Jmol script that loads the backbone (N, CA, C; Angstrom):
load data "model"
ATOM      1  N   MET A   1      -1.056 185.507  45.434  1.00  0.00           N
ATOM      2  CA  MET A   1      -0.674 186.899  45.612  1.00  0.00           C
ATOM      3  C   MET A   1       0.291 186.990  46.795  1.00  0.00           C
ATOM      4  N   ARG A   2       1.368 187.723  46.584  1.00  0.00           N
ATOM      5  CA  ARG A   2       2.354 187.911  47.643  1.00  0.00           C
ATOM      6  C   ARG A   2       1.738 188.721  48.779  1.00  0.00           C
ATOM      7  N   THR A   3       2.234 188.503  49.977  1.00  0.00           N
ATOM      8  CA  THR A   3       1.718 189.188  51.157  1.00  0.00           C
ATOM      9  C   THR A   3       1.843 190.700  51.016  1.00  0.00           C
ATOM     10  N   GLU A   4       2.945 191.179  50.485  1.00  0.00           N
ATOM     11  CA  GLU A   4       3.141 192.621  50.292  1.00  0.00           C
ATOM     12  C   GLU A   4       2.044 193.203  49.395  1.00  0.00           C
ATOM     13  N   GLN A   5       1.708 192.492  48.321  1.00  0.00           N
ATOM     14  CA  GLN A   5       0.658 192.943  47.411  1.00  0.00           C
ATOM     15  C   GLN A   5      -0.713 192.897  48.085  1.00  0.00           C
ATOM     16  N   LEU A   6      -0.949 191.883  48.874  1.00  0.00           N
ATOM     17  CA  LEU A   6      -2.217 191.750  49.587  1.00  0.00           C
ATOM     18  C   LEU A   6      -2.395 192.879  50.599  1.00  0.00           C
ATOM     19  N   ILE A   7      -1.337 193.186  51.343  1.00  0.00           N
ATOM     20  CA  ILE A   7      -1.380 194.289  52.307  1.00  0.00           C
ATOM     21  C   ILE A   7      -1.667 195.603  51.577  1.00  0.00           C
ATOM     22  N   THR A   8      -0.980 195.830  50.470  1.00  0.00           N
ATOM     23  CA  THR A   8      -1.185 197.048  49.685  1.00  0.00           C
ATOM     24  C   THR A   8      -2.636 197.149  49.207  1.00  0.00           C
ATOM     25  N   ARG A   9      -3.163 196.064  48.676  1.00  0.00           N
ATOM     26  CA  ARG A   9      -4.542 196.059  48.172  1.00  0.00           C
ATOM     27  C   ARG A   9      -5.542 196.344  49.287  1.00  0.00           C
ATOM     28  N   LYS A  10      -5.401 195.654  50.409  1.00  0.00           N
ATOM     29  CA  LYS A  10      -6.345 195.826  51.513  1.00  0.00           C
ATOM     30  C   LYS A  10      -6.323 197.249  52.078  1.00  0.00           C
ATOM     31  N   LEU A  11      -5.120 197.804  52.265  1.00  0.00           N
ATOM     32  CA  LEU A  11      -5.021 199.156  52.801  1.00  0.00           C
ATOM     33  C   LEU A  11      -5.546 200.190  51.806  1.00  0.00           C
ATOM     34  N   THR A  12      -5.309 199.968  50.530  1.00  0.00           N
ATOM     35  CA  THR A  12      -5.819 200.877  49.502  1.00  0.00           C
ATOM     36  C   THR A  12      -7.343 200.860  49.477  1.00  0.00           C
ATOM     37  N   GLU A  13      -7.919 199.682  49.535  1.00  0.00           N
ATOM     38  CA  GLU A  13      -9.382 199.564  49.532  1.00  0.00           C
ATOM     39  C   GLU A  13     -10.000 200.166  50.791  1.00  0.00           C
ATOM     40  N   ALA A  14      -9.353 199.993  51.927  1.00  0.00           N
ATOM     41  CA  ALA A  14      -9.919 200.452  53.200  1.00  0.00           C
ATOM     42  C   ALA A  14      -9.765 201.954  53.423  1.00  0.00           C
ATOM     43  N   PHE A  15      -8.645 202.531  52.982  1.00  0.00           N
ATOM     44  CA  PHE A  15      -8.336 203.915  53.353  1.00  0.00           C
ATOM     45  C   PHE A  15      -8.159 204.882  52.188  1.00  0.00           C
ATOM     46  N   ALA A  16      -8.151 204.422  50.955  1.00  0.00           N
ATOM     47  CA  ALA A  16      -7.917 205.288  49.792  1.00  0.00           C
ATOM     48  C   ALA A  16      -6.776 206.266  50.085  1.00  0.00           C
ATOM     49  N   PRO A  17      -5.599 205.758  50.385  1.00  0.00           N
ATOM     50  CA  PRO A  17      -4.505 206.627  50.825  1.00  0.00           C
ATOM     51  C   PRO A  17      -3.987 207.573  49.751  1.00  0.00           C
ATOM     52  N   GLU A  18      -3.521 208.724  50.222  1.00  0.00           N
ATOM     53  CA  GLU A  18      -2.838 209.689  49.365  1.00  0.00           C
ATOM     54  C   GLU A  18      -1.474 209.122  48.964  1.00  0.00           C
ATOM     55  N   SER A  19      -0.848 208.416  49.890  1.00  0.00           N
ATOM     56  CA  SER A  19       0.396 207.711  49.601  1.00  0.00           C
ATOM     57  C   SER A  19       0.473 206.461  50.462  1.00  0.00           C
ATOM     58  N   LEU A  20       1.125 205.450  49.912  1.00  0.00           N
ATOM     59  CA  LEU A  20       1.269 204.170  50.616  1.00  0.00           C
ATOM     60  C   LEU A  20       2.516 203.470  50.102  1.00  0.00           C
ATOM     61  N   THR A  21       3.357 203.062  51.039  1.00  0.00           N
ATOM     62  CA  THR A  21       4.523 202.237  50.721  1.00  0.00           C
ATOM     63  C   THR A  21       4.543 201.081  51.708  1.00  0.00           C
ATOM     64  N   VAL A  22       4.628 199.879  51.188  1.00  0.00           N
ATOM     65  CA  VAL A  22       4.731 198.680  52.019  1.00  0.00           C
ATOM     66  C   VAL A  22       6.088 198.054  51.725  1.00  0.00           C
ATOM     67  N   VAL A  23       6.892 197.877  52.774  1.00  0.00           N
ATOM     68  CA  VAL A  23       8.245 197.361  52.612  1.00  0.00           C
ATOM     69  C   VAL A  23       8.371 196.020  53.338  1.00  0.00           C
ATOM     70  N   ASP A  24       8.808 195.004  52.610  1.00  0.00           N
ATOM     71  CA  ASP A  24       9.077 193.692  53.206  1.00  0.00           C
ATOM     72  C   ASP A  24      10.492 193.734  53.787  1.00  0.00           C
ATOM     73  N   GLU A  25      10.594 193.735  55.094  1.00  0.00           N
ATOM     74  CA  GLU A  25      11.897 193.795  55.778  1.00  0.00           C
ATOM     75  C   GLU A  25      12.320 192.435  56.322  1.00  0.00           C
ATOM     76  N   SER A  26      11.702 191.396  55.847  1.00  0.00           N
ATOM     77  CA  SER A  26      11.961 190.052  56.369  1.00  0.00           C
ATOM     78  C   SER A  26      13.422 189.644  56.284  1.00  0.00           C
ATOM     79  N   ASP A  27      14.091 190.060  55.206  1.00  0.00           N
ATOM     80  CA  ASP A  27      15.498 189.670  55.037  1.00  0.00           C
ATOM     81  C   ASP A  27      16.387 190.249  56.132  1.00  0.00           C
ATOM     82  N   GLN A  28      15.942 191.284  56.813  1.00  0.00           N
ATOM     83  CA  GLN A  28      16.708 191.886  57.900  1.00  0.00           C
ATOM     84  C   GLN A  28      16.540 191.122  59.216  1.00  0.00           C
ATOM     85  N   HIS A  29      15.675 190.115  59.228  1.00  0.00           N
ATOM     86  CA  HIS A  29      15.354 189.405  60.466  1.00  0.00           C
ATOM     87  C   HIS A  29      15.701 187.919  60.416  1.00  0.00           C
ATOM     88  N   LYS A  30      16.549 187.525  59.495  1.00  0.00           N
ATOM     89  CA  LYS A  30      16.962 186.125  59.425  1.00  0.00           C
ATOM     90  C   LYS A  30      17.585 185.716  60.753  1.00  0.00           C
ATOM     91  N   GLY A  31      17.139 184.589  61.257  1.00  0.00           N
ATOM     92  CA  GLY A  31      17.654 184.093  62.529  1.00  0.00           C
ATOM     93  C   GLY A  31      16.907 184.632  63.739  1.00  0.00           C
ATOM     94  N   HIS A  32      15.995 185.553  63.534  1.00  0.00           N
ATOM     95  CA  HIS A  32      15.218 186.118  64.647  1.00  0.00           C
ATOM     96  C   HIS A  32      13.864 185.428  64.752  1.00  0.00           C
ATOM     97  N   ALA A  33      13.199 185.680  65.860  1.00  0.00           N
ATOM     98  CA  ALA A  33      11.869 185.104  66.091  1.00  0.00           C
ATOM     99  C   ALA A  33      10.917 185.506  64.976  1.00  0.00           C
ATOM    100  N   GLY A  34      10.122 184.562  64.541  1.00  0.00           N
ATOM    101  CA  GLY A  34       9.094 184.837  63.555  1.00  0.00           C
ATOM    102  C   GLY A  34       9.544 184.758  62.113  1.00  0.00           C
ATOM    103  N   HIS A  35      10.844 184.729  61.859  1.00  0.00           N
ATOM    104  CA  HIS A  35      11.322 184.641  60.477  1.00  0.00           C
ATOM    105  C   HIS A  35      11.144 183.220  59.975  1.00  0.00           C
ATOM    106  N   ARG A  36      10.835 183.093  58.698  1.00  0.00           N
ATOM    107  CA  ARG A  36      10.740 181.767  58.087  1.00  0.00           C
ATOM    108  C   ARG A  36      11.354 181.833  56.692  1.00  0.00           C
ATOM    109  N   PRO A  37      11.801 180.719  56.179  1.00  0.00           N
ATOM    110  CA  PRO A  37      12.357 180.706  54.825  1.00  0.00           C
ATOM    111  C   PRO A  37      11.335 181.276  53.834  1.00  0.00           C
ATOM    112  N   GLY A  38      11.799 182.078  52.932  1.00  0.00           N
ATOM    113  CA  GLY A  38      10.895 182.697  51.962  1.00  0.00           C
ATOM    114  C   GLY A  38      10.430 184.080  52.381  1.00  0.00           C
ATOM    115  N   GLY A  39      10.673 184.439  53.634  1.00  0.00           N
ATOM    116  CA  GLY A  39      10.330 185.776  54.114  1.00  0.00           C
ATOM    117  C   GLY A  39       8.849 186.014  54.263  1.00  0.00           C
ATOM    118  N   GLU A  40       8.433 187.241  53.933  1.00  0.00           N
ATOM    119  CA  GLU A  40       7.045 187.690  54.064  1.00  0.00           C
ATOM    120  C   GLU A  40       6.548 187.592  55.504  1.00  0.00           C
ATOM    121  N   THR A  41       7.416 187.954  56.446  1.00  0.00           N
ATOM    122  CA  THR A  41       7.051 187.885  57.866  1.00  0.00           C
ATOM    123  C   THR A  41       7.126 189.231  58.574  1.00  0.00           C
ATOM    124  N   HIS A  42       7.962 190.130  58.093  1.00  0.00           N
ATOM    125  CA  HIS A  42       8.198 191.421  58.748  1.00  0.00           C
ATOM    126  C   HIS A  42       7.985 192.551  57.735  1.00  0.00           C
ATOM    127  N   PHE A  43       7.060 193.462  58.046  1.00  0.00           N
ATOM    128  CA  PHE A  43       6.726 194.538  57.116  1.00  0.00           C
ATOM    129  C   PHE A  43       6.738 195.893  57.811  1.00  0.00           C
ATOM    130  N   ARG A  44       6.999 196.930  57.024  1.00  0.00           N
ATOM    131  CA  ARG A  44       6.922 198.320  57.474  1.00  0.00           C
ATOM    132  C   ARG A  44       5.985 199.041  56.505  1.00  0.00           C
ATOM    133  N   ILE A  45       5.045 199.805  57.070  1.00  0.00           N
ATOM    134  CA  ILE A  45       4.041 200.518  56.277  1.00  0.00           C
ATOM    135  C   ILE A  45       4.183 202.016  56.494  1.00  0.00           C
ATOM    136  N   TYR A  46       4.186 202.755  55.396  1.00  0.00           N
ATOM    137  CA  TYR A  46       4.143 204.217  55.412  1.00  0.00           C
ATOM    138  C   TYR A  46       2.848 204.588  54.698  1.00  0.00           C
ATOM    139  N   ILE A  47       1.897 205.193  55.411  1.00  0.00           N
ATOM    140  CA  ILE A  47       0.603 205.486  54.819  1.00  0.00           C
ATOM    141  C   ILE A  47       0.121 206.874  55.239  1.00  0.00           C
ATOM    142  N   VAL A  48      -0.403 207.622  54.265  1.00  0.00           N
ATOM    143  CA  VAL A  48      -1.007 208.921  54.519  1.00  0.00           C
ATOM    144  C   VAL A  48      -2.422 208.853  53.958  1.00  0.00           C
ATOM    145  N   ALA A  49      -3.416 209.062  54.835  1.00  0.00           N
ATOM    146  CA  ALA A  49      -4.809 208.968  54.411  1.00  0.00           C
ATOM    147  C   ALA A  49      -5.682 209.900  55.251  1.00  0.00           C
ATOM    148  N   GLU A  50      -6.682 210.457  54.608  1.00  0.00           N
ATOM    149  CA  GLU A  50      -7.628 211.344  55.285  1.00  0.00           C
ATOM    150  C   GLU A  50      -8.341 210.626  56.431  1.00  0.00           C
ATOM    151  N   ALA A  51      -8.504 209.330  56.312  1.00  0.00           N
ATOM    152  CA  ALA A  51      -9.194 208.543  57.346  1.00  0.00           C
ATOM    153  C   ALA A  51      -8.524 208.646  58.711  1.00  0.00           C
ATOM    154  N   PHE A  52      -7.266 209.059  58.750  1.00  0.00           N
ATOM    155  CA  PHE A  52      -6.532 209.145  60.013  1.00  0.00           C
ATOM    156  C   PHE A  52      -6.639 210.518  60.677  1.00  0.00           C
ATOM    157  N   ARG A  53      -7.238 211.474  59.996  1.00  0.00           N
ATOM    158  CA  ARG A  53      -7.350 212.819  60.567  1.00  0.00           C
ATOM    159  C   ARG A  53      -8.138 212.778  61.876  1.00  0.00           C
ATOM    160  N   GLY A  54      -7.571 213.400  62.906  1.00  0.00           N
ATOM    161  CA  GLY A  54      -8.228 213.467  64.208  1.00  0.00           C
ATOM    162  C   GLY A  54      -8.091 212.208  65.048  1.00  0.00           C
ATOM    163  N   LYS A  55      -7.415 211.207  64.530  1.00  0.00           N
ATOM    164  CA  LYS A  55      -7.230 209.941  65.250  1.00  0.00           C
ATOM    165  C   LYS A  55      -5.877 209.942  65.951  1.00  0.00           C
ATOM    166  N   SER A  56      -5.828 209.315  67.115  1.00  0.00           N
ATOM    167  CA  SER A  56      -4.561 209.167  67.832  1.00  0.00           C
ATOM    168  C   SER A  56      -3.711 208.106  67.144  1.00  0.00           C
ATOM    169  N   ARG A  57      -2.460 208.059  67.527  1.00  0.00           N
ATOM    170  CA  ARG A  57      -1.555 207.047  66.973  1.00  0.00           C
ATOM    171  C   ARG A  57      -2.098 205.644  67.239  1.00  0.00           C
ATOM    172  N   ILE A  58      -2.586 205.408  68.433  1.00  0.00           N
ATOM    173  CA  ILE A  58      -3.127 204.083  68.788  1.00  0.00           C
ATOM    174  C   ILE A  58      -4.358 203.760  67.951  1.00  0.00           C
ATOM    175  N   GLU A  59      -5.243 204.744  67.763  1.00  0.00           N
ATOM    176  CA  GLU A  59      -6.438 204.515  66.940  1.00  0.00           C
ATOM    177  C   GLU A  59      -6.058 204.173  65.504  1.00  0.00           C
ATOM    178  N   ARG A  60      -5.072 204.863  64.977  1.00  0.00           N
ATOM    179  CA  ARG A  60      -4.617 204.591  63.607  1.00  0.00           C
ATOM    180  C   ARG A  60      -4.066 203.180  63.486  1.00  0.00           C
ATOM    181  N   HIS A  61      -3.272 202.778  64.456  1.00  0.00           N
ATOM    182  CA  HIS A  61      -2.703 201.424  64.439  1.00  0.00           C
ATOM    183  C   HIS A  61      -3.809 200.385  64.546  1.00  0.00           C
ATOM    184  N   ARG A  62      -4.787 200.644  65.398  1.00  0.00           N
ATOM    185  CA  ARG A  62      -5.905 199.693  65.539  1.00  0.00           C
ATOM    186  C   ARG A  62      -6.694 199.583  64.235  1.00  0.00           C
ATOM    187  N   MET A  63      -6.884 200.702  63.548  1.00  0.00           N
ATOM    188  CA  MET A  63      -7.596 200.687  62.266  1.00  0.00           C
ATOM    189  C   MET A  63      -6.857 199.802  61.259  1.00  0.00           C
ATOM    190  N   ILE A  64      -5.563 199.986  61.168  1.00  0.00           N
ATOM    191  CA  ILE A  64      -4.743 199.204  60.233  1.00  0.00           C
ATOM    192  C   ILE A  64      -4.700 197.746  60.650  1.00  0.00           C
ATOM    193  N   ASN A  65      -4.493 197.486  61.931  1.00  0.00           N
ATOM    194  CA  ASN A  65      -4.454 196.107  62.422  1.00  0.00           C
ATOM    195  C   ASN A  65      -5.775 195.387  62.166  1.00  0.00           C
ATOM    196  N   SER A  66      -6.877 196.097  62.272  1.00  0.00           N
ATOM    197  CA  SER A  66      -8.185 195.501  62.013  1.00  0.00           C
ATOM    198  C   SER A  66      -8.310 195.074  60.545  1.00  0.00           C
ATOM    199  N   VAL A  67      -7.876 195.926  59.638  1.00  0.00           N
ATOM    200  CA  VAL A  67      -7.927 195.615  58.208  1.00  0.00           C
ATOM    201  C   VAL A  67      -7.029 194.425  57.880  1.00  0.00           C
ATOM    202  N   LEU A  68      -5.905 194.312  58.571  1.00  0.00           N
ATOM    203  CA  LEU A  68      -4.928 193.256  58.290  1.00  0.00           C
ATOM    204  C   LEU A  68      -4.991 192.108  59.305  1.00  0.00           C
ATOM    205  N   SER A  69      -6.116 191.944  59.969  1.00  0.00           N
ATOM    206  CA  SER A  69      -6.222 190.939  61.037  1.00  0.00           C
ATOM    207  C   SER A  69      -5.910 189.526  60.556  1.00  0.00           C
ATOM    208  N   ALA A  70      -6.355 189.161  59.369  1.00  0.00           N
ATOM    209  CA  ALA A  70      -6.086 187.807  58.857  1.00  0.00           C
ATOM    210  C   ALA A  70      -4.595 187.588  58.641  1.00  0.00           C
ATOM    211  N   GLU A  71      -3.909 188.597  58.112  1.00  0.00           N
ATOM    212  CA  GLU A  71      -2.466 188.485  57.870  1.00  0.00           C
ATOM    213  C   GLU A  71      -1.700 188.428  59.188  1.00  0.00           C
ATOM    214  N   LEU A  72      -2.129 189.221  60.163  1.00  0.00           N
ATOM    215  CA  LEU A  72      -1.462 189.230  61.471  1.00  0.00           C
ATOM    216  C   LEU A  72      -1.707 187.924  62.231  1.00  0.00           C
ATOM    217  N   ALA A  73      -2.838 187.305  62.002  1.00  0.00           N
ATOM    218  CA  ALA A  73      -3.124 186.015  62.637  1.00  0.00           C
ATOM    219  C   ALA A  73      -2.428 184.871  61.902  1.00  0.00           C
ATOM    220  N   GLY A  74      -2.012 185.136  60.671  1.00  0.00           N
ATOM    221  CA  GLY A  74      -1.355 184.121  59.853  1.00  0.00           C
ATOM    222  C   GLY A  74       0.148 184.283  59.868  1.00  0.00           C
ATOM    223  N   GLY A  75       0.710 184.561  58.696  1.00  0.00           N
ATOM    224  CA  GLY A  75       2.153 184.554  58.549  1.00  0.00           C
ATOM    225  C   GLY A  75       2.902 185.819  58.893  1.00  0.00           C
ATOM    226  N   VAL A  76       2.215 186.955  59.046  1.00  0.00           N
ATOM    227  CA  VAL A  76       2.921 188.200  59.351  1.00  0.00           C
ATOM    228  C   VAL A  76       3.257 188.235  60.835  1.00  0.00           C
ATOM    229  N   HIS A  77       4.546 188.292  61.126  1.00  0.00           N
ATOM    230  CA  HIS A  77       5.019 188.277  62.504  1.00  0.00           C
ATOM    231  C   HIS A  77       5.160 189.684  63.079  1.00  0.00           C
ATOM    232  N   ALA A  78       5.570 190.642  62.241  1.00  0.00           N
ATOM    233  CA  ALA A  78       5.820 192.007  62.722  1.00  0.00           C
ATOM    234  C   ALA A  78       5.348 193.021  61.692  1.00  0.00           C
ATOM    235  N   LEU A  79       4.743 194.101  62.201  1.00  0.00           N
ATOM    236  CA  LEU A  79       4.233 195.159  61.344  1.00  0.00           C
ATOM    237  C   LEU A  79       4.563 196.500  61.984  1.00  0.00           C
ATOM    238  N   ALA A  80       5.472 197.258  61.362  1.00  0.00           N
ATOM    239  CA  ALA A  80       5.813 198.599  61.836  1.00  0.00           C
ATOM    240  C   ALA A  80       4.960 199.581  61.039  1.00  0.00           C
ATOM    241  N   ILE A  81       4.288 200.485  61.738  1.00  0.00           N
ATOM    242  CA  ILE A  81       3.329 201.374  61.089  1.00  0.00           C
ATOM    243  C   ILE A  81       3.721 202.833  61.274  1.00  0.00           C
ATOM    244  N   HIS A  82       3.757 203.562  60.153  1.00  0.00           N
ATOM    245  CA  HIS A  82       3.941 205.014  60.135  1.00  0.00           C
ATOM    246  C   HIS A  82       2.705 205.560  59.434  1.00  0.00           C
ATOM    247  N   ALA A  83       1.738 206.058  60.202  1.00  0.00           N
ATOM    248  CA  ALA A  83       0.466 206.508  59.635  1.00  0.00           C
ATOM    249  C   ALA A  83       0.225 207.975  59.957  1.00  0.00           C
ATOM    250  N   ALA A  84      -0.274 208.716  58.969  1.00  0.00           N
ATOM    251  CA  ALA A  84      -0.540 210.137  59.163  1.00  0.00           C
ATOM    252  C   ALA A  84      -1.707 210.564  58.289  1.00  0.00           C
ATOM    253  N   ALA A  85      -2.280 211.707  58.636  1.00  0.00           N
ATOM    254  CA  ALA A  85      -3.273 212.353  57.789  1.00  0.00           C
ATOM    255  C   ALA A  85      -2.532 213.314  56.864  1.00  0.00           C
ATOM    256  N   PRO A  86      -3.114 213.673  55.721  1.00  0.00           N
ATOM    257  CA  PRO A  86      -2.458 214.622  54.812  1.00  0.00           C
ATOM    258  C   PRO A  86      -2.087 215.913  55.543  1.00  0.00           C
ATOM    259  N   GLY A  87      -0.875 216.385  55.290  1.00  0.00           N
ATOM    260  CA  GLY A  87      -0.402 217.625  55.896  1.00  0.00           C
ATOM    261  C   GLY A  87       0.306 217.446  57.218  1.00  0.00           C
ATOM    262  N   GLU A  88       0.227 216.274  57.815  1.00  0.00           N
ATOM    263  CA  GLU A  88       0.923 216.019  59.073  1.00  0.00           C
ATOM    264  C   GLU A  88       2.369 215.624  58.788  1.00  0.00           C
ATOM    265  N   ASP A  89       3.227 215.907  59.753  1.00  0.00           N
ATOM    266  CA  ASP A  89       4.609 215.448  59.643  1.00  0.00           C
ATOM    267  C   ASP A  89       4.621 213.943  59.856  1.00  0.00           C
ATOM    268  N   VAL A  90       5.315 213.253  58.992  1.00  0.00           N
ATOM    269  CA  VAL A  90       5.422 211.805  59.108  1.00  0.00           C
ATOM    270  C   VAL A  90       6.782 211.397  58.549  1.00  0.00           C
ATOM    271  N   ILE A  91       7.355 210.371  59.141  1.00  0.00           N
ATOM    272  CA  ILE A  91       8.583 209.808  58.583  1.00  0.00           C
ATOM    273  C   ILE A  91       8.186 209.160  57.267  1.00  0.00           C
ATOM    274  N   THR A  92       8.843 209.541  56.204  1.00  0.00           N
ATOM    275  CA  THR A  92       8.510 208.968  54.904  1.00  0.00           C
ATOM    276  C   THR A  92       9.693 208.191  54.365  1.00  0.00           C
ATOM    277  N   ARG A  93       9.413 207.386  53.393  1.00  0.00           N
ATOM    278  CA  ARG A  93      10.448 206.577  52.771  1.00  0.00           C
ATOM    279  C   ARG A  93      10.157 206.528  51.286  1.00  0.00           C
ATOM    280  N   THR A  94      11.151 206.739  50.510  1.00  0.00           N
ATOM    281  CA  THR A  94      11.017 206.601  49.064  1.00  0.00           C
ATOM    282  C   THR A  94      11.365 205.174  48.706  1.00  0.00           C
ATOM    283  N   ALA A  95      10.508 204.565  47.943  1.00  0.00           N
ATOM    284  CA  ALA A  95      10.731 203.167  47.569  1.00  0.00           C
ATOM    285  C   ALA A  95      11.920 203.035  46.624  1.00  0.00           C
ATOM    286  N   SER A  96      12.717 202.033  46.851  1.00  0.00           N
ATOM    287  CA  SER A  96      13.812 201.732  45.945  1.00  0.00           C
ATOM    288  C   SER A  96      13.224 201.070  44.708  1.00  0.00           C
ATOM    289  N   PRO A  97      13.994 200.897  43.641  1.00  0.00           N
ATOM    290  CA  PRO A  97      13.455 200.300  42.411  1.00  0.00           C
ATOM    291  C   PRO A  97      12.825 198.929  42.611  1.00  0.00           C
ATOM    292  N   ARG A  98      13.289 198.158  43.585  1.00  0.00           N
ATOM    293  CA  ARG A  98      12.709 196.826  43.783  1.00  0.00           C
ATOM    294  C   ARG A  98      11.480 196.865  44.683  1.00  0.00           C
ATOM    295  N   GLU A  99      11.196 197.998  45.275  1.00  0.00           N
ATOM    296  CA  GLU A  99      10.041 198.129  46.158  1.00  0.00           C
ATOM    297  C   GLU A  99       9.086 199.146  45.543  1.00  0.00           C
ATOM    298  N   LYS A 100       7.902 198.702  45.200  1.00  0.00           N
ATOM    299  CA  LYS A 100       6.939 199.584  44.569  1.00  0.00           C
ATOM    300  C   LYS A 100       5.924 200.063  45.596  1.00  0.00           C
ATOM    301  N   PRO A 101       5.648 201.389  45.640  1.00  0.00           N
ATOM    302  CA  PRO A 101       4.658 201.903  46.593  1.00  0.00           C
ATOM    303  C   PRO A 101       3.268 201.432  46.274  1.00  0.00           C
TER     304      PRO A 101
END
end "model"
wireframe off; spacefill off
backbone 0.3
color backbone group
């Protein structure tokens, strides 16, 4: 299973999100620290879930990092997180045809 699919599965199981988009941005980091051939090293997450209601930005990041601890200890070098509760303002991204939410 690709890392992007694994991240999507784990976050879906943990938070039952209203919306979730996981973007592999590894190709944008060629030649930078942490990049490796084949990619799957740099990801950006857009997630909206009730589980984040009343939580600070740091708490939300810790929740996500905890769920993805194995990936962060392994091959994932960078993880950008945009997390919100339903109804909150959040930077969103519409997936392109090659990126499935």
